[in-house]
N, C-alpha and C positions, 0 to 999 in steps of 0.2 A: 562557589557562593556569588547566589544567585544579587544583584543589585538593585538598589531602589529605580524603578523605575523615569526616566526624565517627564514620559507627558502620567497626569493624573489620570486621565482617562482613557485609556489602558482600558480594555471590555477582558476581563477575565472571563475564560471558559472559551473564547473564540483566537480560533491563528490567526489568519488575518483580521486586521482592524478599518477598513475597506472600504471599498470594491471598483476597483479600478473600471476603464471602462473596455466594454465588449469593442471588439476591434471589429469585428465586423456589424458593429451597425452606426449608423450616423450622431442617432441622439443619445443624450446619458442624465444624467441628473449632478445636480454639483451643490454644493454649500454655496451661497452667493455670500453673505456676513459671517464670519462665527462666531460673531456673538448675537444671532439669533439663535431662533430654538424650532429644531428641525427635528419631525418628529420621526416624518419618515429614515431620519437618518440615524435617530439618536436612542430610540426604543429600543428594549430588550426584546431583539426577533424573537421568533416560534421559528421552528422548524417547520417548512413547509413540505410537505409530500405529494410531488404529482404522476401521479398514476397512468402508464404508458402502454397502450399494447403496441408496442413493437415490432417491426418482420423479422428480425433478426438478432442471434443472441453471440454465434462464435466468432468471431474474428479470427484472421490469418496473421499471422503477428511477422512481419516482410524486417519488423530491424535483427540485423543478425548476433549483435550485440547483446540480445537479455537473455538468453538459456527457456524461450518457450516458442512454440510452434501456434499452441492454438489458444485464445485468452478466449473468458466469456465471463460479463458482467451484470449481476440481477442489476445493480446501481450503480445512476450514475451522482457523480455529487457524493462527498463526504461526510458526517457528522462528527466526523472522528479528528476534522479541524488541525492539520500535521500544516504548519505552514510551509514545508515543504514542499509538499507536495505534486510532483509533475504532471499529477491529471486535471491540478488545476485550471489549466489552457482549454481540455474539452471539452471543461460549463460549456466555455464560450461557441461549439457549437448547436447548445442546444439553446441559444439566446441568450444568456444569460453571462454572472462576473463571473472571473475567476477567483474576485474575492470571498467575502462574507457570503454570497450565494453563494458559491461553491458547496459551503459545510450547511448551510440554511433552507437551502431550494432542491431536493433530494426528491430526482427520479428513479421510482419503482417499477421497470419491466412487472408487471400484475403476470404475466402470458410468457413469465422464464422459461415453464414447465416443458408446455408446450411445445417450442420450437424447439428448444433442447431433445425431446423427441420426434421431432420431424429431420432436423440434422439427419438424427441416428441411421435413422430408414429410407434415407437419400443412400443411392445405388453408390454411390459416386467418392464415398466417404470410406477413407481410408482409414482402422482405429488407430487413433495418437492421443497424446499427454493433453488435455484440453483443461487449463491453467483458470483456474479462478483466484480475485482478483490482481487480474493482471493491467487494469484499472482500481478501481475501488475497492476497499474494505467488502469482500463479499456481505461478512459477521461485525457489520457494525450495527446499530442500535436496532435501526426497524428492524432487523431479519427475525429480534426475540421474536417481535407482531408477527410477521409475514410467512417465515422460514419458506422462502423459497431457496434457499442456499440448502436446506431442508432437503428436496424435495429434485433439485438436481440432483447434490450424491447420490436422492434413490435410485433418480433415473441408470448414471450414471452407472451404481451398481447392477439394473435390472441389464443392459446394454454389455454390461461386464467393457466400458474402455475406460481408459488410466484416469485420475484425475490427480490434481495437486490443488494447493490452498495453500496460501497465503494470509496471512491477520493477527493483528494490532487486540483481539477481544478475545478474552475469556472465553465469548457462548462458543466459540467454539468445539467445547470439552461435552457441551450438552448434542450434539452429535455425534458421540464416541460407537454408540450402535450400533449406526450404520457405515465408519469410519472404520470398524474394527471387521465388520465384513466386506468393505475392500479390500482390507488387506488379506484375508484369507484369501486373494483372489492375485495380492500382489497387485490393485491397480489403485491408492496410493501413497503422495508424502506429504508430509503436514507441516509449514513452515514458521516461524514467530517472527515476528519483523522487532525487534530490541536494540534501539538506539544507543542506551544507556543507563546506569544504574542508578542514576542521579533523582530523583523522585520531580525537586523540584525543578529540573532543567523538565523532566518530562509535562509539567502541567504548562508551560510554557510552550513548548517546541509543539507536542502532541496531547493538544488539553480533553482533548473526550475520550480519551484508551484505555484501556484498563494498566494499572500500573504493574512494571517492573517485576514483581515480585509474582503477578497472577501470570504473567505470560512465560517465567520460567517453567510457575505448576505448572500451564500445558505443555513447556517440553517435557517435565518431568510426566504429569501421569499420561501424556502419549507415549512415553517410552515407555514404562512401565508394565507398558498395557499393549506391547511388542509391536509399537508401531512406529515406521519409519520416520522419523521429525528432523529436522535442523534450524537454524537462525539465521537470518538475513540481520549483518552491522552494518543499518545503512538509512538512509545515508551519514556517509563521514564528514562533522563542516569543520575545518579545520579553526581552531579556538575553542571551540562549543564543544565536544564529544569525543573528537580523535582522539583523546589521548585516556578515552575509557575503553577502549578495544582493547586491553588484556584482561580486564576485568569481567566484558561480556564474555568474553569469550572463553575465559575462564570456568567463570558462572551456570554458563550453556551445557560445555563437556559435561559438567560435576552432575548437570540435570538429563544429560544425560545423551545430549544432541548429539545426530553423528559428522554433519555435513556443519559448512558455514560459508555464507557471501560478502561481501560489502561492495561498495557503490560511495564514490567520491558526488559531494553534493554537484547541483547546477542544476542554474534557476533560470531556464528558458522563456520566451517570451510575457505574458503579464507576470511570473512569478518572482521574477527579479523584483518589479519596486515593491509589490506586497510583502515580502521578505527582506526587504531593505531596512522599507517601516515601521515590521516586526523586531528588527535587530538592534534597531537605534536607542529603538522608547526599552525596551528589554534588558538591554545588556548599552548602557549610552557608554562607559569607562571605556567601553572596548572592543565597538560595531567593527570602529573603522579597521583593525587591524586583520577581523574577522574579513568583512569588507575584499582588504588584497587581501589577505590565503587564497582567499576558494578563486579571484581572481587571477593568484599562482597556480590552479591547479587545472587556469582551461585558458592558457596565452595569455592574462592580460585581460581576459573577462570571462562576465560570469557565466554568462550561458556558454554552450556547449554543445552539437550539435555532429561530431563527427565522430562515426559510428570508432566504436572498442574507446578511442578516447575518451569519450563524452561518460563514458560506465565509471571511468578509475583515475580520471583525468592523466596530466606531466606535470614533467617538470622535477626540481629536487621533491618540493613538499609528498607533492602524491607518488612519490618513488620508493621516498622513508612508507609511509602509509602503505603502502603494497609490499615493502620488507620487512615490516611490523606484523601485516595480518599472514604471513609465510612461514615466521618463526612461532607464529605460535599457536597458526592454527597448528604445527607441526607436536610443537609443548603438550597441547591436552589431546589430538590424535584426531584432531575433524579432518573430517577430507579424505581420509585413509580409503574411503571405497567408494568405486562408483553406481550411482543409481539404473538401475534395473528394471524395468516397466514390464508388467504381461498386456500383450496387445494383439496373443494371439486367440484370447479365448470371446476376443468381438461377435456379438452376435444384435442380427436382428430382431423387430418382434415388430408384428403387424397385428393389427383387430386383436392386439392384448394381446396375443399368443404367439409360441415358439413355430416358427414353418418347421412343420417335419422332413424335410429334407433340405 
C-alpha cells in the first residue's frame, strides 16, 4: 500500500525530484531561498531532445558480470524516469545532471543506422550479439517518432547479425514483423523488464513506462509468435518489490517467458542521493528500513562496484533473494534451456549489394 508522501511538492510523472550537481562541472544552480519562486526549478519541464551526430554507436562491454559483449544505445537519457536507473550517471558525461535532466533532456543519435552499417562493414568485426538498451531504453517514447531502433533491427537483419532487446515499453510490438524475420534466422531474443505487478508502485518507481499488464502482454504476444522471450525482474529493492518476485515469475511463465534474470539494486554515484530523496518522500514510513536493507546487501554501502557482487549483492538478505529466485524459476520452469545464437550467417554488404564471392 502506498502511503501519503511527506512532501506535497512531489512532482508526479517524474522519478528524480531535483538535479544534483554534475561531478564534472564546477558550477551548479541552487535555490537560495525556499520561499522564493525559482521558475527554472519549479516549472513543469517539458522534455527536450538534443539531436547529436555521434561518431560511434557500438560499445564493447568490458564488465564481466552483465551478460553482454556489445551494446548499442540510440538514445542517451531516458524519459521513462526510473528512479533507480544505473544509466543516470552516464548523463553527466554529456554535461547534464543525473537527476531531472536525465529524464527530460534526451540525446538522440540520429545517425545511428549509418554508424551501425559502417560498423558491420569493418573487416575486423567478428559477428556477435549486440544488445540494444544496454544503457537506456531503445523503445522510450521518442522512438515512436524517430524509428531509429526499428532501423537498427532492419540493419541487423540485412547483415544477419544477432541482436538482443530489453525494454519496459510495449512499443516493441510495433516491430513484430522485423523481429519475426530476425527469428527465422535465429538472430533475436526479446526481454521485458518487469519489476513488480503493483501498478501504484510502478507509477512512483517507473513513472513513464508501460503498465505491467502491457509488458506481460508483450511477453505473451512474442511467445505466441514463436519469438524467444524472457524477463528481467530487476532491480529488486528490499522492502519495496523483493516480495513480489514469486508473483512476477509466475505471471511471466504463464505469459510464455522462457528465461528470467534478476539484480539487486545498487546506488552508485549521483543515484544514491537521487534515490534517497525519492524514497523518503514516497515512503516516509519505511524509508529508513529500506535504505538499511539495501546497505545490508552491499557490505554496509548502497553503492557497490565489485564484479559479481554488485549485481546480486551479498549477505543474508541477498542470499535469501538468490534462494527464492532459484526456487521459483525452477517451480515455473524458467531458465531450463540455454540461449543459442546464429553467428554463422553474418554477411557484409558493400555499396548496397552482397559480394559475389
